[in-house]
C-alpha positions as CSV (number, residue, x, y, z in Angstrom):
1,X,-23.8,-13.7,6.1
2,X,-23.4,-13.7,2.4
3,X,-20.7,-11.1,1.6
4,X,-21.6,-11.1,-2.1
5,X,-25.2,-10.1,-1.2
6,X,-23.9,-7.3,1.1
7,X,-21.5,-6.0,-1.6
8,X,-24.5,-5.9,-4.1
9,X,-26.3,-3.8,-1.5
10,X,-23.3,-1.4,-1.4
11,X,-23.4,-1.2,-5.1
12,X,-27.0,-0.3,-5.1
13,X,-27.0,2.2,-2.2
14,X,-23.5,3.8,-1.9
15,X,-21.1,2.5,-4.5
16,X,-18.4,5.1,-4.2
17,X,-18.3,5.2,-0.4
18,X,-18.0,1.4,-0.4
19,X,-14.8,1.7,-2.4
20,X,-13.3,4.7,-0.5
21,X,-15.0,5.1,2.9
22,X,-14.9,8.9,3.2
23,X,-18.2,10.7,3.8
24,X,-17.5,12.9,0.8
25,X,-18.1,9.9,-1.4
26,X,-21.5,9.1,0.1
27,X,-24.2,9.1,-2.6
28,X,-25.9,12.0,-0.8
29,X,-22.7,14.0,-0.7
30,X,-21.1,13.1,-4.0
31,X,-20.4,16.4,-5.8
32,X,-18.6,16.8,-9.1
33,X,-15.5,17.8,-7.2
34,X,-15.7,14.7,-5.0
35,X,-16.2,12.5,-8.1
36,X,-13.1,14.0,-9.8
37,X,-11.1,13.4,-6.6
38,X,-12.3,9.8,-6.5
39,X,-11.0,9.1,-10.0
40,X,-7.9,11.2,-9.6
41,X,-7.0,8.9,-6.6
42,X,-7.3,6.0,-9.0
43,X,-4.9,7.5,-11.5
44,X,-2.4,8.1,-8.7
45,X,-2.7,4.5,-7.6
46,X,-2.4,3.1,-11.1
47,X,0.8,5.1,-11.7
48,X,2.2,3.9,-8.4
49,X,1.5,0.3,-9.2
50,X,2.9,0.4,-12.7
51,X,6.1,2.1,-11.4
52,X,6.4,-0.6,-8.6
53,X,5.9,-3.4,-11.2
54,X,8.7,-1.9,-13.2
55,X,11.1,-1.4,-10.3
56,X,10.4,-4.6,-8.4
57,X,9.6,-7.1,-11.1
58,X,10.1,-6.4,-14.8
59,X,11.1,-3.0,-16.3
60,X,9.6,-4.0,-19.6
61,X,6.5,-6.0,-18.8
62,X,3.9,-6.0,-21.5
63,X,1.0,-3.5,-21.7
64,X,-1.3,-5.6,-23.8
65,X,-3.8,-6.8,-21.2
66,X,-4.6,-6.2,-17.5
67,X,-7.1,-7.9,-15.2
68,X,-8.6,-5.7,-12.4
69,X,-10.2,-8.0,-9.9
70,X,-12.8,-6.2,-7.7
71,X,-13.2,-3.3,-10.0
72,X,-16.1,-1.6,-8.2
73,X,-17.2,1.6,-10.0
74,X,-14.1,1.6,-12.3
75,X,-11.8,3.8,-10.2
76,X,-8.8,1.9,-11.4
77,X,-10.1,0.2,-14.6
78,X,-10.5,3.6,-16.3
79,X,-6.9,4.8,-15.8
80,X,-5.6,1.3,-16.6
81,X,-7.4,1.7,-19.9
82,X,-5.1,4.6,-20.6
83,X,-2.0,2.4,-20.3
84,X,-3.1,-1.0,-21.7
85,X,-4.5,-2.1,-25.0
86,X,-7.3,-3.9,-23.2
87,X,-8.7,-4.1,-19.6
88,X,-10.8,-6.9,-18.2
89,X,-12.6,-5.7,-15.1
90,X,-14.5,-8.0,-12.8
91,X,-16.8,-7.5,-9.8
92,X,-19.3,-9.7,-8.0
93,X,-21.8,-6.8,-7.9
94,X,-24.0,-6.2,-11.0
95,X,-24.8,-2.7,-9.6
96,X,-21.1,-1.8,-9.4
97,X,-20.6,-3.1,-12.9
98,X,-23.5,-1.0,-14.2
99,X,-22.1,2.1,-12.6
100,X,-18.6,1.3,-13.9
101,X,-19.9,0.9,-17.5
102,X,-21.5,4.3,-17.3
103,X,-18.3,5.9,-16.1
104,X,-16.4,4.3,-18.9
105,X,-18.9,5.5,-21.5
106,X,-18.8,9.0,-20.1
107,X,-15.0,9.0,-20.4
108,X,-15.2,7.7,-24.0
109,X,-13.3,4.5,-23.1
110,X,-14.1,1.5,-25.3
111,X,-11.2,-0.9,-24.4
112,X,-12.7,-2.3,-21.2
113,X,-14.7,-5.6,-20.8
114,X,-16.8,-5.7,-17.7
115,X,-17.5,-9.2,-16.3
116,X,-19.2,-10.8,-13.3
117,X,-17.0,-12.4,-10.8
118,X,-17.4,-15.8,-9.0
119,X,-15.2,-18.0,-6.9
120,X,-13.5,-19.5,-9.9
121,X,-13.5,-16.4,-12.1
122,X,-15.2,-18.6,-14.7
123,X,-16.1,-15.6,-17.0
124,X,-12.4,-14.6,-17.4
125,X,-10.6,-16.0,-20.4
126,X,-6.9,-16.1,-21.3
127,X,-3.9,-14.8,-19.4
128,X,-2.8,-11.2,-18.6
129,X,0.3,-9.1,-18.7
130,X,-0.8,-7.6,-15.3
131,X,-3.2,-9.1,-12.8
132,X,-4.2,-6.5,-10.2
133,X,-6.3,-6.4,-7.1
134,X,-6.5,-3.9,-4.2
135,X,-8.8,-3.5,-1.2
136,X,-10.9,-6.5,-2.4
137,X,-9.7,-9.8,-0.9
138,X,-9.9,-8.2,2.5
139,X,-13.7,-8.2,2.1
140,X,-13.8,-12.0,1.2
141,X,-13.7,-14.7,3.8
142,X,-10.4,-16.6,4.2
143,X,-11.3,-19.9,2.4
144,X,-12.8,-18.2,-0.6
145,X,-10.0,-15.6,-0.6
146,X,-7.3,-18.3,-0.6
147,X,-8.8,-20.0,-3.6
148,X,-9.3,-16.6,-5.5
149,X,-5.7,-15.6,-4.8
150,X,-4.5,-18.9,-6.3
151,X,-6.7,-18.3,-9.3
152,X,-5.4,-14.8,-9.8
153,X,-1.8,-16.1,-9.7
154,X,-2.7,-18.7,-12.4
155,X,-4.1,-15.9,-14.6
156,X,-0.8,-14.1,-14.9
157,X,0.7,-14.7,-18.3
158,X,4.3,-16.0,-18.8
159,X,6.5,-13.0,-18.5
160,X,3.6,-11.1,-16.8
161,X,3.3,-9.5,-13.4
162,X,0.9,-9.8,-10.5
163,X,0.1,-6.9,-8.1
164,X,-2.2,-8.1,-5.4
165,X,-3.0,-6.5,-2.0
166,X,-4.2,-8.4,1.1
167,X,-4.7,-7.8,4.8
168,X,-3.0,-10.0,7.3
169,X,-3.3,-8.6,10.8
170,X,-4.3,-5.8,13.2
171,X,-2.1,-3.0,14.4
172,X,-1.4,-2.8,18.1
173,X,-1.5,-6.6,18.8
174,X,2.2,-6.9,19.6
175,X,1.9,-10.0,21.8
176,X,0.4,-12.0,18.9
177,X,2.2,-10.3,16.1
178,X,-0.9,-8.7,14.7
179,X,-2.9,-12.0,14.7
180,X,-6.3,-11.9,16.6
181,X,-6.2,-14.2,19.6
182,X,-8.8,-16.9,19.8
183,X,-10.9,-15.0,22.3
184,X,-10.9,-11.9,20.1
185,X,-11.9,-13.6,16.8
186,X,-14.5,-11.6,14.9
187,X,-17.7,-13.5,14.4
188,X,-19.2,-12.6,11.0
189,X,-22.1,-10.2,11.8
190,X,-25.6,-10.9,10.6
191,X,-26.9,-9.6,7.3
192,X,-27.7,-5.9,7.3
193,X,-31.3,-4.8,7.8
194,X,-33.3,-2.3,5.8
195,X,-32.0,1.3,6.4
196,X,-28.6,0.1,7.7
197,X,-25.3,0.2,6.0
198,X,-24.5,-3.2,4.4
199,X,-21.9,-5.3,6.2
200,X,-18.2,-4.8,5.2
201,X,-16.2,-7.9,6.3
202,X,-12.5,-7.5,7.1
203,X,-10.6,-10.7,6.7
204,X,-7.0,-11.5,7.7
205,X,-5.2,-13.8,5.3
206,X,-2.2,-15.9,6.1
207,X,1.0,-14.7,4.4
208,X,2.5,-18.2,4.8
209,X,-0.5,-19.7,2.8
210,X,-0.2,-17.1,0.1
211,X,3.5,-17.5,-0.2
212,X,3.0,-21.3,-0.6
213,X,0.4,-20.6,-3.2
214,X,2.7,-18.5,-5.2
215,X,5.8,-20.8,-4.9
216,X,3.8,-23.9,-5.9
217,X,2.6,-22.1,-9.0
218,X,6.1,-21.3,-10.2
219,X,6.7,-17.9,-8.7
220,X,10.4,-17.6,-7.8
221,X,10.5,-14.1,-6.3
222,X,8.2,-11.5,-4.9
223,X,8.5,-8.0,-3.4
224,X,6.1,-6.3,-1.0
225,X,5.0,-2.9,0.3
226,X,3.3,-2.7,3.6
227,X,-0.2,-1.1,3.8
228,X,-2.3,0.0,6.7
229,X,-5.9,1.2,6.7
230,X,-7.8,2.0,9.9
231,X,-5.6,-0.4,11.9
232,X,-5.8,-3.2,9.4
233,X,-2.3,-4.3,8.4
234,X,-1.6,-5.5,4.9
235,X,0.9,-6.0,2.1
236,X,0.9,-5.3,-1.6
237,X,2.6,-8.3,-3.3
238,X,4.4,-7.8,-6.6
239,X,5.6,-10.9,-8.4
240,X,6.5,-12.1,-11.9
241,X,5.6,-15.2,-13.8
242,X,8.8,-16.7,-15.4
243,X,9.0,-17.0,-19.2
244,X,8.3,-14.8,-22.2
245,X,4.7,-14.3,-23.4
246,X,4.2,-15.4,-27.0
C-alpha cells in the first residue's frame, strides 16, 4: 500500500475529515459552522504549542519563520501565519495543498509558502525558528517516519525550537507496555477500492530511536506531553537547538 496515494485520495474526497475524523467534517456535512470550528481548533492548538515552546524550551524563541510539516488543509498554517513573519507549509497531497491555498486566500494571508513534501523534504530551503508537526508522522510507515523525523530535527535553526508529535503504542496493552506483540502486528491493508474510504495507516514509532536521532544531532534536552487518540498513545516532543540564530 502506498500511503502517499491514499492521502491524496483523502485530499480529493474528504480533506477536512481526514485531518479531524469527526463526521461533522465530512465533505457532505461541512457547514459554515463546522468549518469555523475546524479552524478555531487550529488556533487553540497553535496557541498551546507556542505557550509550551516558551515554557519548556525558550521563552524568547524567534518568530521569523515556522515550518508546518503535514499541513493538510491549512488548519494550523493559517493561525501560525498570524504569529510568524513567514510560514512554510508542506504536504504530500497536491489536493490538500490546493484546498489550503484557497483557505489562505480567503483569509487574506499572503505570508505562507505551500510546498510539496517528499521523503527528504527536498523542496524546503533554509532553517526555521520553529519546526512543527502533529498527527502526521503517525500516518507514515516507521522507516520513512524515522528518516523524516531526523530531517525535521536538522531543519531547526540554531536557537530554534522543534515541536513534533508521534505515536508510540496502544492503550490497554499493559503486559507489553503498549507495544503490539508479534502475533498482533498490523499488516498494512490493501489499497482502498472505489467508493471506500482511503486507508489511514497508524504507525507506532520507537521513542528510543527518536531520542537517539535528537541527541546525535546536538539536542541536549527535550520535554514531552503525552497524547492519546482513539487508543493510540503518543507524545508531543519539545526541544531546542543550541546556539543563537544569526
